[in-house]
KOLDOSE-685186 format. One record per residue (C-alpha): residue in one letter; y, z, x. Coordinates in pm, whole numbers, padded with zeros to 5 digits, always signed. Each point is the difference from the previous one (the first is absolute). Layout:
N
aYZX...
***
This chain:
288
m-29692+17505+07344a-00289-00182-00187v-00282-00103+00255t-00261-00250-00155y-00320-00018+00234d-00361-00184+00004l-00211+00346-00067a-00364-00054+00011t-00241+00189-00170r-00328+00068+00131s-00271+00112-00215r-00212+00282+00092g-00312-00306-00135g+00207-00254+00268g+00196-00211-00217r+00334-00067+00133h+00315-00156-00257v+00327-00025+00171h+00264+00061-00307r+00350-00006+00064y+00215+00339-00028t+00287+00118+00034s+00119+00388+00039e+00404+00152+00028d-00096+00171+00311q-00193-00130+00257l-00327+00016+00082a-00194+00241+00271l-00339+00114+00102g-00113+00216-00241s+00210-00076-00297i-00116-00092-00366v+00016-00280-00193v-00125-00067-00426l-00098-00339-00043d-00224-00035-00362g+00001+00428-00048r-00217+00002+00336s+00153+00215+00320w+00002-00126+00323l+00018+00083+00306v+00195-00173+00241y-00161+00027+00440r+00173-00304+00096v+00325-00178+00038e+00145-00267+00188e+00392-00101-00101t-00084-00099-00422n-00378-00053+00078a-00201+00368-00132e-00351+00023-00021a-00154+00287-00239v-00257+00157-00116p-00106+00193-00338a+00235+00331+00037v-00278+00337+00121y+00189+00266+00074r-00165+00389+00173l+00167+00308-00097t+00015+00263+00340l+00112+00334+00049r+00228+00126+00364h-00072+00381-00003p+00241+00174+00177d-00228+00004+00347g-00010-00328+00002r-00323-00035-00120e-00087-00258-00255e-00249-00107-00336s+00035-00275-00113g-00169-00070-00364a-00166-00305-00171f+00133-00356-00021r+00172-00093-00336r+00038-00354-00086f+00418+00011-00092r+00161-00011-00315p+00304+00029-00123d-00056+00359-00029a-00129+00117+00313p+00203+00237+00241a+00350-00148+00143l+00233+00109+00293g+00148+00390-00244h-00334+00058-00108q-00080+00341-00065l-00379+00149-00036t-00199+00332+00041t-00242+00180+00176l-00203+00339-00051e+00020+00213+00356d-00167+00313+00030g+00018-00023-00437t+00387-00016-00020p+00159-00384-00058i+00196-00107+00184s+00222-00359+00089w+00016-00308+00163a+00191-00247-00015v-00027-00401+00150v+00207+00002+00271e-00143-00356+00129q-00161-00323-00067r-00168-00256+00225l-00198-00334+00062a-00328+00155+00088h-00412-00198+00108d-00327+00129-00046d-00262+00005+00164a-00084-00413-00094n+00364+00016+00115e+00051-00149-00437p+00411+00140-00064f+00099+00286-00182l+00277+00230-00070e-00026+00362+00105l+00238+00227-00191v+00093+00294+00271a+00061+00364-00158e+00113+00328+00125r+00089+00355-00136d+00385+00026-00140y-00121+00364-00113a+00189-00074-00303e-00276+00210-00217a+00319+00310+00115e+00181-00185-00221s-00187-00128-00289l-00361-00227+00018p+00044-00378-00110d-00240+00096-00214h+00027-00381-00251q-00146-00182+00326l-00332+00225+00102e-00166-00139+00219h-00300+00268+00091a-00160+00185-00276l-00016+00331-00001e-00289+00136+00129q-00131+00154-00374d+00037-00262-00158r-00248-00237+00296d-00396-00027-00032d-00192-00061+00291d-00057-00378-00083a+00405-00084-00064a-00024+00122+00427d-00286-00148+00108v+00066-00347-00140l+00345-00004+00170a-00121+00211+00290r-00243-00322+00087a+00261-00241-00070e+00244+00127+00270a-00316+00052+00262a-00106-00383-00075g+00334-00162+00053l-00033-00122-00350a+00159-00054-00306v+00061+00193-00379e+00064-00159-00324l+00088+00280-00243v+00007+00013-00349g-00012+00292-00297l+00013+00037-00420e+00197+00272-00086p-00189+00294-00144g-00185-00052-00326q+00020-00383+00041a-00269-00302-00005p-00007-00313+00130d+00093-00264-00280w-00235-00243+00142d+00028-00296-00326e+00399+00018+00089a-00147-00055+00406a-00167-00275-00084e+00257-00215-00253f+00217+00065+00234v-00161-00224+00250d-00100-00269-00253s+00422-00031-00079l+00007-00010+00351i+00212-00367+00100l+00059-00196+00344e+00330+00090+00046e-00055+00376-00056v-00282+00007+00371g+00225+00004+00265d-00189-00220+00294d-00112+00313+00171l-00215+00149-00318l-00126-00349+00018e-00140-00023+00286l-00112+00344-00021c-00208-00085-00304g-00194-00281+00229v+00313-00285-00118n+00047-00305+00339p+00280-00159-00208n-00044-00284+00374r-00332-00117-00120e-00092+00106-00391p+00232-00172-00315r+00274+00145-00137e-00254+00007-00304t-00211+00279+00093w+00239+00267+00096l+00008+00215-00253e-00376+00024-00070t-00083+00024+00336v+00258+00310-00077k-00087+00146-00345q-00361-00013+00166r+00062+00190+00247l+00185+00271-00141g-00263+00016-00305d-00221+00027+00260d+00167+00333+00165l+00134+00139-00282a-00398-00047-00066g-00072+00170+00275f+00239+00277-00047r-00088+00049-00325a-00397+00064+00089d+00065+00147+00278i+00234+00316-00100d-00186-00036-00302g-00357+00100+00238g-00109+00097+00353h+00368-00025+00137d-00136-00288+00312q+00279-00080+00044i+00302+00218-00176e+00016+00345+00099e+00170+00192-00286w+00128+00362-00045d+00197+00206-00220f+00323+00094+00093r+00212+00213-00218g-00156-00096-00337g+00020-00346+00052r-00240-00213+00206t+00026-00226+00302f-00152-00246+00122a-00034-00057+00438a-00165-00337+00183i+00035-00057+00306g-00066-00355+00244n+00084-00206+00276v+00429-00100-00114d-00245-00345+00036d-00212+00151-00225d+00299-00083-00290s-00219-00377-00061n-00314+00108-00023p-00167-00129-00328l-00282+00326+00115s+00208+00251+00094g+00174+00323-00204y+00292+00009+00176g+00058-00407-00056w-00092+00039-00365m+00270+00314-00069c+00262-00239+00261r-00035-00264-00198l+00009+00178-00331v+00272+00166+00105d+00258-00293+00080a-00114-00231-00283g+00086+00290-00288v-00341+00041-00152l-00002+00369+00128g+00305+00047-00154a-00103-00152-00340a-00229+00227+00016g+00156+00308+00092f-00030+00085+00288q+00284+00122+00245r+00022-00085+00418v+00014+00345+00165r+00319-00081+00175k-00117+00203+00347a-00307+00105+00107l-00076+00394+00018l+00002+00014+00400l-00146+00283+00132p+00189+00357+00071
***
């Protein structure tokens, strides 16, 4: 039976909105709901009232000896790992297979909720490797720069955002700029509005779109200048003939206008980098 909730969403910037949300299944701690194209993590449920924050997840490998190895935080998207998802790592140079067996609500050091996905060995490599869902790069295709970026993010408990270009592909900056210019307010969700610096409770509606376009235009200019220049905010490495770009930061930095992580998050959420030809890298390349 469908259940209708008063679902309060709290953005990283502190904005709060209440939505009427109908679900075919009862919401529980750790449930993921999608509103305006953004995934939200339910961290509190009381009867038909629920609260959620922007969904962030972390993949943890549970070794047969009980040791756990956690990766970097990632923002949850529809293609994020789920129960039953298979992935591959290397052990002594040999690919080994894992499967996600558990997902649970957890809290980081700042007591912010996130979804922890726990994977255990499933030994599927004895039959065939899940090549269509490789979670870890083969050693010969990686370099020290990539490993260093991810290791630093994991060690510091930071989030990482990754996008990539196919081999031989160059960014279409003109298409990205045209995409920003053509945005209409109906295409911008509440969360993206706030990430772009709009305060819907205080600012006139007719100013919102201009603010969003200005922020995204500045983000695009900052992103482009950084990857064409000194890589002060965005790190880059070659991967299997293509180019991969990474930004790391605190989860709250997704609203920071001065943060490369914020630039990339907003540009990905708005679809601007997609218009330029970048693809969001679905999984962090965790260290084996």
